C-alpha positions as CSV (number, residue, x, y, z in Angstrom):
1,M,-7.5,-7.8,22.2
2,K,-8.9,-4.9,20.2
3,T,-6.0,-4.0,17.9
4,A,-3.1,-6.2,16.7
5,V,-0.2,-4.1,15.4
6,V,1.7,-6.5,13.2
7,I,5.1,-5.8,11.7
8,L,6.2,-8.1,8.9
9,N,10.0,-8.2,9.2
10,W,12.6,-9.5,6.8
11,N,16.2,-8.7,7.5
12,T,15.5,-5.2,8.9
13,E,16.9,-5.5,12.4
14,R,18.4,-2.0,12.0
15,Y,14.9,-0.6,11.6
16,L,13.5,-2.6,14.5
17,R,16.3,-1.2,16.7
18,A,15.6,2.4,15.5
19,F,11.8,2.5,15.4
20,L,10.3,-0.4,17.5
21,P,10.8,1.2,21.0
22,A,8.7,4.2,20.1
23,L,6.0,2.1,18.5
24,V,5.7,-0.2,21.5
25,A,5.6,2.8,23.9
26,S,2.9,4.6,21.9
27,C,0.4,1.7,21.7
28,P,-2.6,1.8,24.2
29,E,-3.3,-1.0,26.6
30,D,-5.9,-2.7,24.3
31,A,-3.3,-3.0,21.4
32,E,-0.6,-5.6,21.1
33,V,2.5,-5.3,19.0
34,I,3.5,-8.5,17.2
35,V,6.5,-9.1,14.9
36,A,6.2,-11.7,12.2
37,D,9.6,-12.7,10.9
38,S,10.1,-14.0,7.4
39,G,13.2,-16.1,8.0
40,S,15.5,-13.2,8.6
41,A,19.3,-14.0,8.7
42,D,20.4,-10.6,10.1
43,G,19.9,-11.3,13.8
44,S,16.4,-9.9,14.0
45,L,14.9,-12.6,16.2
46,E,17.9,-12.6,18.5
47,F,17.5,-8.8,18.9
48,L,13.8,-9.2,19.7
49,S,14.5,-12.0,22.2
50,R,17.2,-9.9,23.9
51,E,15.7,-6.4,23.9
52,F,11.9,-7.2,23.9
53,P,11.5,-10.5,25.7
54,G,7.8,-10.0,26.3
55,L,7.0,-9.1,22.7
56,R,5.1,-11.7,20.8
57,T,6.9,-13.0,17.7
58,I,5.7,-15.3,14.9
59,A,8.6,-17.1,13.2
60,L,7.4,-17.9,9.6
61,G,10.7,-19.5,8.7
62,S,10.8,-18.4,5.1
63,N,10.2,-15.3,3.1
64,Y,6.6,-15.6,1.6
65,G,6.5,-12.0,0.5
66,F,4.3,-9.3,1.8
67,T,1.1,-11.2,0.9
68,G,2.1,-14.7,2.0
69,G,3.8,-13.4,5.1
70,Y,0.8,-11.4,6.4
71,N,-1.7,-14.1,5.4
72,R,0.2,-16.7,7.4
73,A,0.8,-14.4,10.3
74,L,-2.7,-13.0,10.7
75,A,-4.2,-16.5,10.6
76,Q,-2.5,-16.8,14.0
77,V,-3.8,-13.6,15.5
78,E,-7.2,-12.8,17.1
79,A,-8.2,-9.2,17.3
80,E,-11.0,-6.8,16.2
81,Y,-8.7,-4.8,14.1
82,Y,-5.4,-5.6,12.3
83,L,-2.9,-2.9,11.8
84,L,-0.3,-3.7,9.1
85,V,2.8,-1.6,9.7
86,N,6.3,-1.6,8.1
87,S,9.4,-1.9,10.2
88,D,10.6,1.5,8.8
89,I,7.8,3.6,10.2
90,M,8.4,6.2,12.9
91,V,5.5,7.2,15.1
92,S,4.7,9.8,17.7
93,P,2.4,9.5,20.8
94,G,-1.3,9.4,19.9
95,W,-0.9,8.3,16.3
96,L,-3.0,5.1,16.7
97,E,-6.1,6.3,18.6
98,P,-7.6,8.5,15.8
99,L,-7.5,5.5,13.4
100,V,-9.2,3.1,15.9
101,E,-11.8,5.8,16.9
102,Y,-12.7,6.4,13.3
103,M,-13.3,2.7,12.7
104,D,-15.3,2.4,16.0
105,T,-17.6,5.3,14.9
106,H,-17.9,4.5,11.2
107,P,-19.1,0.9,10.8
108,R,-19.1,1.1,7.0
109,C,-15.4,1.9,7.0
110,G,-13.4,-1.3,6.3
111,I,-9.9,0.1,6.0
112,C,-8.3,3.4,7.0
113,G,-4.8,4.8,7.4
114,P,-2.8,7.9,8.4
115,K,-1.1,10.6,6.4
116,L,2.5,9.5,5.5
117,H,5.3,11.9,5.6
118,A,8.8,11.3,4.4
119,L,11.5,10.2,6.9
120,L,15.1,11.0,5.8
121,P,18.4,9.6,7.0
122,H,20.5,12.3,8.8
123,G,23.9,11.3,10.1
124,D,23.3,8.5,12.6
125,G,19.7,9.3,13.0
126,W,16.6,10.4,11.1
127,T,14.8,13.7,10.2
128,R,11.1,14.0,10.1
129,T,9.8,16.2,7.2
130,D,6.5,17.7,6.2
131,I,6.8,16.4,2.7
132,F,4.3,13.7,1.7
133,E,6.0,10.3,1.3
134,Y,5.9,8.4,-2.0
135,A,4.3,5.2,-0.7
136,G,0.9,6.6,0.3
137,A,1.0,10.4,1.1
138,A,-2.5,11.5,2.0
139,G,-4.3,8.6,0.5
140,G,-4.2,6.7,-2.8
141,R,-6.1,7.0,-6.1
142,I,-5.9,5.3,-9.4
143,D,-6.4,6.5,-13.0
144,R,-8.3,4.9,-15.9
145,Y,-5.3,2.8,-17.0
146,G,-4.4,1.6,-13.5
147,Y,-1.6,4.0,-12.7
148,P,-1.6,4.6,-8.9
149,F,-1.0,8.1,-7.5
150,C,-1.8,9.8,-4.3
151,R,-3.2,13.0,-2.7
152,G,0.2,14.7,-2.3
153,R,2.2,12.5,-4.7
154,V,1.9,12.1,-8.4
155,L,4.4,10.0,-10.2
156,K,7.7,11.1,-8.6
157,R,6.5,14.5,-7.7
158,T,5.5,15.2,-4.1
159,E,4.3,18.3,-2.3
160,P,4.6,19.6,1.3
161,D,1.8,19.1,3.8
162,R,0.2,22.5,4.3
163,G,-3.1,21.3,5.6
164,Q,-4.6,20.9,2.2
165,Y,-5.7,17.3,3.0
166,D,-6.7,17.8,6.6
167,R,-10.2,16.4,6.2
168,A,-11.1,12.7,6.5
169,S,-11.8,11.5,3.0
170,G,-12.7,8.5,1.0
171,I,-9.9,7.2,-1.2
172,L,-9.2,4.1,-3.2
173,W,-6.3,2.7,-1.3
174,V,-4.3,3.0,1.9
175,S,-0.5,2.2,1.8
176,G,0.4,-1.2,3.2
177,A,3.2,0.7,5.1
178,C,0.5,1.5,7.7
179,L,-3.0,0.1,7.1
180,L,-5.8,-0.6,9.6
181,T,-8.5,-3.1,8.6
182,R,-11.3,-4.9,10.3
183,S,-10.3,-8.5,10.9
184,S,-13.8,-9.6,9.8
185,L,-13.2,-7.9,6.4
186,W,-9.8,-9.5,6.2
187,R,-11.3,-13.0,6.6
188,D,-14.2,-12.2,4.3
189,L,-11.9,-11.2,1.5
190,G,-9.4,-14.0,2.2
191,G,-6.6,-11.6,3.1
192,L,-4.2,-10.4,0.5
193,D,-4.1,-12.0,-3.0
194,G,-1.2,-14.4,-2.7
195,R,-0.4,-14.1,-6.4
196,F,1.0,-10.6,-5.9
197,F,3.8,-11.6,-3.6
198,A,4.7,-7.9,-3.0
199,H,3.7,-4.5,-4.4
200,M,0.2,-3.3,-5.1
201,E,-1.4,-6.0,-3.0
202,E,-2.8,-3.4,-0.7
203,I,-4.4,-1.5,-3.6
204,D,-6.1,-4.7,-4.7
205,Y,-7.3,-5.4,-1.1
206,C,-8.7,-1.9,-0.7
207,W,-10.4,-2.0,-4.1
208,R,-12.0,-5.3,-3.4
209,A,-13.2,-4.0,0.0
210,Q,-15.0,-1.1,-1.8
211,L,-16.6,-3.4,-4.3
212,R,-18.1,-5.2,-1.2
213,G,-19.6,-2.0,0.0
214,Y,-17.0,-0.8,2.5
215,T,-15.3,2.6,2.5
216,V,-11.6,3.2,2.5
217,D,-10.6,6.4,4.3
218,V,-7.6,8.5,5.2
219,I,-7.6,10.0,8.7
220,P,-5.5,13.2,8.8
221,Q,-5.5,13.4,12.5
222,S,-2.9,10.7,12.5
223,T,0.5,11.1,10.8
224,V,3.4,8.7,10.7
225,W,6.8,9.0,9.0
226,H,8.0,6.4,6.5
227,L,11.5,5.8,5.4
228,G,10.6,3.5,2.4
229,G,12.7,1.6,-0.1
230,G,14.3,-0.6,2.6
231,T,13.7,-4.0,0.9
232,L,14.1,-3.5,-2.9
233,A,16.0,-0.7,-4.5
234,P,13.9,1.6,-6.7
235,D,15.8,0.6,-9.9
236,S,15.6,-3.2,-9.1
237,P,14.4,-5.1,-12.2
238,W,12.7,-7.6,-9.9
239,K,10.7,-4.7,-8.3
240,L,9.9,-3.4,-11.8
241,E,8.6,-6.8,-12.8
242,L,6.4,-7.1,-9.8
243,N,5.0,-3.6,-10.3
244,Y,4.1,-4.2,-14.0
245,R,2.8,-7.7,-13.4
246,N,0.7,-6.8,-10.3
247,N,-0.7,-3.7,-11.9
248,L,-2.3,-5.9,-14.6
249,L,-3.5,-8.4,-11.9
250,L,-5.0,-5.5,-10.0
251,L,-7.0,-4.4,-13.0
252,D,-8.0,-7.9,-13.9
253,N,-9.4,-8.4,-10.4
254,N,-11.3,-5.2,-10.0
255,L,-11.8,-3.2,-13.2
256,P,-14.6,-5.5,-14.7
257,S,-16.7,-5.0,-11.6
258,T,-16.1,-1.2,-11.6
259,I,-16.7,-0.2,-15.3
260,G,-18.0,-3.4,-16.9
261,R,-16.2,-6.4,-18.4
262,R,-15.9,-5.5,-22.1
263,K,-14.7,-1.9,-21.4
264,A,-12.4,-3.2,-18.7
265,Y,-10.6,-5.7,-21.0
266,R,-10.2,-3.1,-23.7
267,R,-8.7,-0.9,-21.1
268,I,-6.3,-3.6,-19.9
269,R,-5.2,-4.4,-23.4
270,F,-4.4,-0.7,-24.0
271,R,-2.5,-0.6,-20.7
272,M,-0.4,-3.6,-21.9
273,F,0.4,-1.6,-25.1
274,L,1.5,1.4,-22.9
275,D,3.8,-1.1,-21.0
276,G,5.3,-2.1,-24.3
277,V,6.1,1.5,-25.2
278,S,7.8,1.9,-21.8
279,A,9.7,-1.3,-22.4
280,L,11.0,0.1,-25.7
281,I,12.1,3.2,-24.0
282,Y,14.1,1.1,-21.5
283,L,15.7,-0.8,-24.4
284,F,16.7,2.4,-26.3
285,S,18.0,3.9,-23.0
286,F,20.4,1.0,-22.7
287,R,18.6,-0.6,-19.8
288,P,18.0,-4.2,-21.1
289,A,17.4,-5.6,-17.7
290,C,14.4,-3.3,-17.3
291,F,13.2,-4.2,-20.8
292,R,13.3,-7.9,-19.9
293,A,11.5,-7.2,-16.6
294,V,8.4,-5.8,-18.5
295,W,8.4,-8.8,-20.8
296,R,8.6,-11.2,-17.9
297,A,5.8,-9.2,-16.1
298,H,3.4,-9.7,-19.0
299,K,4.3,-13.4,-19.3
300,G,3.7,-13.7,-15.6
301,Y,0.3,-11.9,-15.8
302,R,-0.9,-14.2,-18.5
303,K,0.0,-17.2,-16.4
304,L,-1.6,-15.9,-13.2
305,R,-4.6,-14.0,-14.4
306,S,-8.1,-15.2,-13.4
307,P,-10.2,-17.2,-15.9
308,E,-13.1,-15.5,-17.7
309,R,-16.0,-14.7,-15.3
310,N,-19.4,-13.1,-15.5
311,D,-18.5,-9.8,-13.7
312,K,-21.3,-7.5,-12.8
313,V,-20.8,-3.8,-12.2
314,S,-20.9,-3.2,-8.5
315,V,-23.7,-1.1,-7.1
316,A,-21.2,0.3,-4.6
317,G,-19.4,3.5,-5.6
318,V,-15.6,3.4,-5.8
319,D,-13.9,6.4,-4.2
320,G,-10.5,7.4,-5.7
321,Y,-11.0,5.9,-9.2
322,F,-10.5,8.8,-11.6
323,E,-11.4,8.6,-15.3
324,I,-8.3,10.6,-16.3
325,N,-4.8,9.7,-17.7
326,I,-2.6,10.8,-14.9
327,I,0.6,10.6,-16.9
328,L,-0.8,12.9,-19.6
329,Q,-2.3,15.3,-17.1
330,S,1.0,15.5,-15.1
331,L,3.0,16.3,-18.3
332,L,0.5,19.0,-19.3
333,R,0.1,20.7,-15.9
334,G,3.6,20.2,-14.3
335,G,3.6,21.5,-10.7
336,G,0.0,22.5,-11.1
337,I,-1.2,18.9,-11.1
338,F,-2.0,18.9,-7.4
339,T,-4.3,21.9,-7.7
340,Y,-6.0,20.3,-10.7
341,L,-6.6,17.1,-8.8
342,R,-8.0,18.8,-5.8
343,R,-10.5,20.6,-8.0
344,Y,-11.3,17.4,-9.9
345,E,-11.9,15.6,-6.6
346,D,-14.2,18.4,-5.3
347,S,-16.3,18.1,-8.4
348,Y,-16.2,14.3,-8.6
């Protein structure tokens, strides 16, 4: 098998019902769709057995998170390429072929992904939009303090797709909502870092791939639509804790090999100070659960962080790592932030 298209499902039977038929129908003969189920209790496995009896399923039995679920599932899959795709992705015919073709013709590319557009609920159905979606838009970047942003999405601001990113480009990360990777690279890197559980694990995976000399690319000839936010609500303290903790783990894993160990650890300490400022804002905004989430995140990071090591700056360049402060630039430039970033990228 050339491509294994693997959906990690946890209690999203309603999305499987809505989006799986088109996904299965769109895949070429050398691709297989597989659903790995994380102990769902909503009838997902019964639905698959009834409506898709020939579809391969992997019953994991429990929820091991995004990282543990995919690591366990892909250990049971043999293919040249692994395609990680969320259950809330809507596709159209021909979306997969440009991704596979790019990997076939670019041997240094280890990971690639499509453009992500926002999918919105509309009555009993869904509306496709031309607005870039929050999770990955047209490819991910990161700033000097570890804040992720995207081509087409900065903080909570998004822009419409007007063809401004219609050229294949090196980026720092591809969203785990739809990510194609070489299985050989997956095995070489040991899959996803299990400490993350969920959130930012794909950024870590992509950054580690670049430090090994691979490229990470967005392929604009492929577009999918992503609903997003189906597992944890945006204001969930647990989601907030995961994001703050994993952002620090992400920097601890990769920043020393990108800019040097001493500079990296000074940068991480300053990021923790910025986190403390945001925690105080939560507190004074009468959101104590969010304040506690940041405190637990730092405690969790200290417990999980890697021991001191002799990091050497990688000889490989890292696309999508910008030596700017994205929050400051966004505040200064407002809606002009996207034009600024496109000019910055062109001169980078």
